C-alpha positions as CSV (number, residue, x, y, z in Angstrom):
1,M,-21.5,-40.0,-20.6
2,F,-21.8,-36.7,-19.2
3,R,-20.6,-33.6,-21.3
4,I,-19.9,-30.4,-19.3
5,S,-21.8,-27.1,-20.2
6,R,-20.9,-24.3,-21.8
7,F,-20.3,-22.7,-18.3
8,A,-18.2,-24.9,-16.9
9,D,-15.8,-24.8,-20.4
10,V,-15.9,-21.6,-19.4
11,L,-14.7,-21.7,-16.4
12,K,-12.3,-24.4,-17.2
13,Q,-9.9,-21.3,-18.4
14,L,-9.3,-20.6,-14.7
15,P,-6.2,-21.5,-13.1
16,R,-8.1,-23.9,-10.1
17,G,-4.4,-25.0,-8.6
18,F,-3.2,-21.7,-8.4
19,F,-7.1,-20.3,-6.8
20,D,-6.7,-23.5,-4.3
21,R,-3.1,-22.1,-3.2
22,T,-4.3,-18.7,-2.6
23,V,-7.4,-19.5,-0.9
24,A,-5.4,-21.6,1.8
25,Q,-2.3,-19.0,1.9
26,R,-4.4,-16.6,2.7
27,E,-7.2,-18.6,4.6
28,A,-9.6,-17.2,2.8
29,D,-12.4,-20.0,3.8
30,K,-11.9,-20.0,7.0
31,H,-15.3,-18.8,9.2
32,R,-17.0,-19.6,6.0
33,K,-19.7,-22.2,7.0
34,G,-19.5,-24.0,3.7
35,F,-19.5,-21.3,1.3
36,S,-16.4,-21.5,0.1
37,C,-14.7,-19.0,-2.3
38,W,-15.1,-21.5,-5.3
39,R,-18.6,-20.9,-5.2
40,Q,-18.9,-17.1,-4.3
41,L,-16.3,-16.7,-7.6
42,T,-18.6,-19.1,-9.4
43,A,-21.6,-17.3,-8.4
44,M,-20.1,-14.0,-9.2
45,I,-18.6,-14.8,-12.7
46,Y,-22.3,-16.3,-13.7
47,A,-23.8,-13.0,-12.1
48,Q,-21.6,-10.7,-15.1
49,L,-22.2,-13.8,-17.8
50,S,-25.8,-14.0,-17.4
51,G,-26.1,-10.3,-16.7
52,V,-28.5,-10.3,-13.6
53,S,-28.6,-7.1,-12.1
54,S,-29.7,-8.3,-8.3
55,L,-29.3,-10.6,-5.6
56,R,-32.8,-12.0,-5.9
57,T,-32.5,-12.8,-9.4
58,L,-29.0,-14.0,-9.1
59,E,-30.4,-16.7,-6.8
60,S,-33.3,-17.5,-8.8
61,C,-31.6,-18.4,-11.9
62,F,-28.4,-20.3,-10.8
63,N,-30.6,-22.1,-8.4
64,A,-32.8,-23.2,-11.8
65,Q,-29.4,-24.9,-12.7
66,R,-29.1,-27.4,-10.0
67,A,-28.3,-30.3,-12.4
68,H,-25.1,-28.4,-13.3
69,H,-24.2,-27.2,-9.8
70,Y,-21.9,-30.6,-8.6
71,H,-20.3,-30.2,-12.0
72,L,-19.4,-26.6,-11.3
73,G,-17.9,-27.7,-8.0
74,G,-20.2,-25.9,-6.0
75,G,-24.3,-26.0,-4.7
76,Q,-27.2,-23.5,-4.7
77,V,-26.7,-19.8,-4.0
78,R,-28.3,-17.6,-0.9
79,R,-28.4,-14.4,-1.3
80,T,-27.8,-13.5,2.3
81,T,-24.9,-15.5,2.3
82,L,-23.4,-14.3,-0.9
83,S,-23.6,-10.5,0.2
84,D,-22.3,-11.7,3.5
85,A,-19.4,-13.2,1.7
86,N,-19.0,-10.2,-0.9
87,A,-19.2,-7.8,2.3
88,K,-16.3,-9.5,4.6
89,G,-14.7,-12.3,1.9
90,D,-10.7,-11.8,0.8
91,W,-10.5,-9.6,-2.3
92,Q,-7.5,-10.2,-2.5
93,V,-7.9,-13.6,-3.8
94,F,-9.7,-12.3,-6.6
95,S,-7.4,-9.6,-7.2
96,Q,-4.7,-12.3,-7.7
97,L,-6.6,-14.4,-9.8
98,A,-7.3,-11.7,-11.9
99,Q,-3.7,-11.2,-12.0
100,A,-2.9,-14.6,-12.7
101,L,-5.6,-14.5,-15.5
102,M,-4.0,-11.5,-17.2
103,H,-0.2,-13.4,-17.0
104,K,-2.2,-16.6,-18.9
105,A,-3.9,-14.1,-21.7
106,R,-0.6,-12.0,-21.9
107,G,1.2,-15.9,-22.7
108,S,-0.7,-17.2,-25.5
109,V,-0.2,-14.0,-27.7
110,R,3.9,-13.8,-26.7
111,A,5.3,-15.9,-29.6
112,E,3.1,-13.7,-32.1
113,V,4.0,-10.4,-31.5
114,Q,6.8,-8.2,-32.2
115,E,6.0,-5.6,-30.9
116,F,4.0,-5.1,-27.5
117,L,1.7,-2.0,-27.5
118,H,0.5,-1.0,-23.7
119,L,-2.3,1.4,-23.2
120,I,-2.3,3.0,-19.8
121,D,-5.4,4.7,-18.5
122,S,-8.1,5.2,-15.8
123,T,-12.0,5.4,-15.6
124,S,-14.2,5.9,-12.6
125,V,-17.2,4.5,-11.5
126,T,-19.8,6.4,-9.5
127,L,-20.9,4.8,-6.5
128,K,-23.2,7.5,-4.8
129,G,-26.1,6.9,-2.5
130,R,-26.9,5.0,0.8
131,G,-24.4,2.8,2.1
132,F,-21.9,4.1,-0.8
133,D,-21.8,7.2,0.6
134,S,-20.5,6.7,4.3
135,W,-16.9,5.9,2.5
136,T,-16.9,7.4,-0.6
137,L,-18.0,10.6,0.3
138,E,-14.3,11.7,2.0
139,N,-12.4,10.8,-0.8
140,R,-14.9,12.7,-3.6
141,T,-13.4,14.7,-6.1
142,R,-15.0,17.5,-7.7
143,N,-16.0,15.8,-10.7
144,T,-16.5,12.1,-9.3
145,Q,-17.4,10.4,-6.1
146,G,-17.0,6.6,-6.1
147,V,-13.6,4.6,-6.9
148,K,-11.1,4.1,-10.1
149,L,-10.0,1.7,-11.9
150,H,-6.7,1.6,-13.3
151,L,-5.7,-0.2,-16.1
152,L,-2.5,-1.3,-18.2
153,L,-4.2,-2.5,-21.6
154,G,-2.2,-5.2,-24.2
155,L,-3.2,-3.9,-27.6
156,A,-1.9,-7.3,-28.8
157,E,-3.6,-9.5,-25.9
158,E,-6.8,-7.8,-26.1
159,A,-6.7,-8.0,-22.7
160,P,-5.5,-6.3,-19.2
161,L,-2.5,-6.8,-18.4
162,A,-2.6,-5.0,-14.9
163,Q,-5.1,-3.5,-12.5
164,W,-6.1,-1.7,-9.4
165,I,-8.8,0.3,-7.9
166,S,-8.2,2.7,-5.6
167,A,-10.3,6.0,-4.5
168,A,-11.6,8.5,-6.7
169,N,-9.4,11.0,-5.5
170,L,-5.8,8.6,-6.1
171,N,-3.6,10.3,-8.9
172,D,-3.1,8.5,-12.0
173,L,0.7,9.0,-11.7
174,D,0.8,7.6,-8.4
175,Y,-0.6,4.1,-9.3
176,A,1.4,4.5,-13.1
177,R,5.1,4.7,-11.2
178,T,4.2,1.4,-9.4
179,L,4.3,-0.5,-12.8
180,A,6.8,-3.0,-13.7
181,I,8.2,-1.1,-16.8
182,E,9.0,-3.7,-19.7
183,P,12.4,-3.7,-21.6
184,G,11.6,-3.1,-25.0
185,A,7.7,-2.4,-24.5
186,I,6.1,0.6,-26.3
187,Y,3.8,2.7,-23.4
188,V,1.3,5.1,-24.7
189,F,-0.9,7.2,-22.3
190,D,-2.3,10.8,-22.5
191,K,-0.6,13.8,-20.5
192,A,-2.3,13.4,-17.4
193,Y,0.9,11.2,-17.0
194,C,3.5,13.9,-17.7
195,D,6.3,13.2,-15.1
196,Y,10.1,13.7,-16.5
197,S,11.4,11.2,-13.6
198,W,8.7,8.2,-14.7
199,W,9.6,9.2,-18.7
200,W,13.7,8.7,-17.7
201,Q,13.0,5.2,-15.5
202,M,11.2,4.2,-19.0
203,T,14.1,5.3,-21.3
204,Q,16.7,3.9,-18.7
205,T,14.9,0.3,-18.6
206,G,14.7,0.0,-22.4
207,A,11.0,1.0,-23.1
208,R,9.6,3.5,-25.1
209,F,6.6,6.1,-24.8
210,V,4.1,8.0,-27.0
211,T,2.4,10.7,-25.3
212,R,1.4,14.3,-25.6
213,F,3.5,17.1,-24.1
214,K,2.1,20.2,-21.8
215,R,0.9,23.5,-23.3
216,N,3.6,24.6,-20.4
217,T,6.4,22.4,-21.5
218,R,9.5,24.3,-22.2
219,L,11.4,22.8,-25.5
220,Q,15.2,23.8,-26.4
221,V,14.7,22.4,-30.5
222,E,17.5,21.2,-32.2
223,R,16.6,20.3,-35.2
224,E,13.9,19.3,-37.5
225,R,13.9,16.1,-38.8
226,P,12.8,15.9,-42.6
227,I,8.8,14.6,-43.5
228,P,8.6,12.1,-45.8
229,R,6.2,12.4,-48.7
230,N,3.6,9.9,-47.3
231,A,3.5,11.8,-44.4
232,Q,3.1,15.3,-45.1
233,G,-0.2,17.1,-44.9
234,I,-0.7,14.5,-41.5
235,I,2.7,15.1,-39.6
236,L,3.4,19.3,-39.7
237,K,6.5,19.0,-37.6
238,D,9.1,16.4,-36.2
239,E,11.6,17.8,-34.4
240,L,14.7,16.4,-31.6
241,A,14.4,18.5,-28.5
242,Y,15.1,18.7,-25.2
243,L,13.8,19.8,-21.9
244,S,15.1,22.7,-20.8
245,N,13.3,23.5,-17.2
246,K,15.6,21.2,-15.3
247,N,13.8,22.3,-11.8
248,P,10.3,22.2,-12.5
249,G,9.8,23.5,-8.9
250,G,8.7,22.1,-5.2
251,G,12.2,20.7,-4.7
252,R,12.3,18.4,-7.6
253,I,15.0,18.3,-10.0
254,N,14.3,16.8,-13.7
255,P,16.7,14.0,-14.6
256,Y,15.7,13.5,-18.1
257,R,18.6,14.9,-20.0
258,A,18.4,12.8,-23.5
259,A,16.6,13.8,-26.6
260,L,13.3,13.7,-27.2
261,R,10.9,13.9,-30.4
262,R,8.2,16.7,-30.6
263,I,5.8,15.5,-33.2
264,E,2.9,18.1,-34.5
265,V,0.0,15.8,-35.8
266,A,-3.1,17.7,-37.9
267,R,-6.7,17.6,-36.7
268,E,-9.3,18.3,-38.9
269,D,-11.3,21.8,-36.9
270,K,-8.8,21.3,-33.8
271,P,-5.5,22.4,-33.1
272,P,-2.7,20.1,-34.0
273,L,-1.8,16.9,-31.4
274,V,1.8,17.6,-29.8
275,L,3.2,14.2,-29.1
276,A,6.1,13.3,-27.1
277,T,8.1,9.8,-27.3
278,N,11.8,8.7,-26.8
279,D,11.9,6.9,-30.2
280,L,14.3,8.2,-32.2
281,K,13.9,5.7,-35.1
282,S,10.2,4.9,-36.1
283,S,8.7,6.9,-38.7
284,A,6.5,10.4,-37.2
285,L,3.6,8.8,-38.9
286,H,4.0,5.3,-37.3
287,I,4.3,7.0,-34.0
288,A,1.3,9.0,-34.6
289,E,-0.5,5.9,-34.9
290,R,0.7,4.6,-31.9
291,Y,-1.3,7.3,-30.2
292,K,-4.3,6.9,-32.3
293,A,-4.1,3.1,-30.7
294,R,-4.2,4.8,-27.4
295,W,-8.6,5.2,-28.1
296,Q,-8.6,1.2,-27.9
297,I,-8.1,1.5,-23.7
298,E,-11.3,4.0,-23.7
299,L,-13.4,1.7,-26.1
300,F,-12.3,-1.2,-23.3
301,F,-13.8,0.7,-20.6
302,K,-16.7,1.6,-22.5
303,W,-17.2,-2.3,-23.4
304,I,-16.9,-3.4,-19.5
305,K,-19.2,-0.6,-18.2
306,Q,-22.2,-1.7,-20.9
307,H,-21.9,-5.3,-21.5
308,L,-20.6,-6.2,-18.0
309,N,-22.1,-5.5,-14.5
310,I,-19.9,-2.7,-13.0
311,K,-22.7,0.0,-12.6
312,C,-25.8,-2.0,-10.6
313,F,-24.0,-3.6,-7.7
314,L,-25.1,-6.3,-5.4
315,G,-23.4,-4.9,-2.6
316,R,-22.7,-1.7,-1.4
317,T,-19.5,-1.5,1.0
318,Q,-16.1,-1.2,-0.2
319,N,-15.2,-4.8,-0.1
320,A,-17.8,-5.7,-2.6
321,V,-17.4,-3.3,-4.9
322,R,-13.9,-4.3,-5.6
323,I,-15.1,-7.8,-5.2
324,Q,-17.6,-7.0,-8.1
325,I,-15.4,-5.1,-10.3
326,L,-12.5,-7.7,-10.3
327,T,-15.3,-10.6,-11.2
328,A,-16.1,-8.6,-14.1
329,L,-12.3,-8.4,-15.4
330,I,-12.3,-11.9,-14.4
331,A,-15.3,-12.6,-16.8
332,Y,-13.6,-10.3,-19.6
333,L,-10.1,-12.6,-19.8
334,L,-12.5,-15.5,-19.4
335,V,-14.8,-14.9,-22.5
336,V,-10.8,-13.9,-24.2
337,L,-9.5,-16.7,-22.8
338,Y,-12.2,-19.2,-24.5
339,A,-13.0,-17.6,-27.7
340,K,-8.7,-18.5,-28.4
341,A,-9.1,-22.0,-27.1
342,H,-11.9,-22.7,-29.6
343,G,-10.8,-20.4,-32.1
344,I,-14.0,-18.3,-32.5
345,K,-13.2,-15.4,-34.4
346,S,-16.6,-13.5,-34.2
347,S,-16.8,-10.3,-32.1
348,L,-16.2,-10.3,-28.0
349,W,-20.0,-9.0,-27.6
350,L,-21.5,-11.8,-30.0
351,L,-19.7,-14.3,-28.0
352,L,-21.0,-12.9,-24.6
353,S,-24.4,-12.9,-26.4
354,E,-24.2,-16.4,-27.3
355,L,-22.6,-18.0,-23.8
356,R,-25.6,-15.4,-22.0
357,A,-28.2,-17.5,-24.0
358,T,-26.7,-20.6,-23.4
359,L,-24.8,-20.9,-20.2
360,F,-26.0,-24.4,-19.4
361,Q,-26.5,-26.1,-22.5
362,R,-24.3,-29.1,-23.4
363,P,-23.3,-28.1,-27.2
364,E,-22.1,-31.6,-27.4
365,I,-25.1,-33.0,-26.8
366,E,-27.1,-30.6,-28.7
367,L,-24.9,-31.0,-31.7
368,H,-25.4,-35.1,-31.4
369,R,-29.0,-34.4,-31.3
370,H,-29.6,-32.3,-34.1
371,R,-27.3,-35.0,-36.3
372,R,-29.7,-37.9,-35.3
373,W,-32.2,-35.3,-36.2
374,R,-31.0,-34.8,-39.7
375,Q,-30.2,-38.8,-40.0
376,Q,-34.0,-39.8,-39.4
377,R,-35.1,-36.6,-41.6
378,L,-32.9,-38.5,-44.3
379,M,-33.8,-41.9,-43.9
380,Q,-38.1,-40.7,-43.7
381,D,-37.8,-38.5,-47.3
382,L,-35.4,-41.6,-48.5
383,Y,-38.3,-44.3,-47.6
384,Q,-41.5,-41.5,-48.3
385,R,-40.0,-41.1,-52.0
386,P,-40.8,-44.1,-53.8
387,L,-45.1,-43.4,-52.5
388,F,-44.8,-40.3,-54.8
389,K,-43.7,-41.7,-57.5
């Protein structure tokens, strides 16, 4: 009986029906000459999981496993064909697939978690040189030339919940305002997302947030809250305050009229952190721990840049860059879902390393061979033991 490879087992986490419907709706396979979106997706996920860094290496390594192509739903890959598909293909198909996987990752833990902590941040991807300058120069900033990846990361899910790829000069707030606010969720972000109207929208929706006040924020402190004994030395102040600046400037009106908490958290050899939150019930220590959890999104960005391929690009057009970043997110989500489906408790990096070395192995056949080998050894020992008595 045929046994699928580990790579095919990973791809089973993909919602194939959703993907096919999306391709059909967008007519993304039109004029493809046999190289379908599915074959392109399979090749790009293989590139991420295997760690290849060039189209030539991808073509050579992937085509060396011809016996597995039929069961992956594809065939051999030609680097010129894949390069053309990345340059001209519909990246929205991959974006919608990534969002479907994010929804799947969220649903897998929804019944197990009481508090949903969502982290918001962005990271830049530097793109300079021949092929990149033609479309990144005009949108560069003082610090970055390339694109920016905006992310909403679910701490409980350990996976992205929403994403967007923009020009480097897009303000982080412009993306944050487009997010659908989930009632009851807790959003954690840094002071780059300081917008009182957006904060008020979250409060009105029933969501909570934890962030930092800017230095020039004008507050009217109403009263100080007592600091519990277990928080003394960590929490310096816990105050109930109101925003006193009703007209921030530029014709804007500050709609936030409700109370906020101003919490000062001690830091070693650094000025204290000044946190802002609309959560009036949780302890100050718990709120400080929530903000500390924001570091996890920085670790996520570091992880995908180190262990997946979003630095060495297989194409230099804007379309190819988008598709490669999206397939990196898709590959990450597939590894997360694969680990949950098989009850794997090891770190994602160890799991990815194991997958990278055994993508085209067939685990059930390998296990069967190992059992037969052990049985033969036992039988051999049983028959040879009397010879040495």
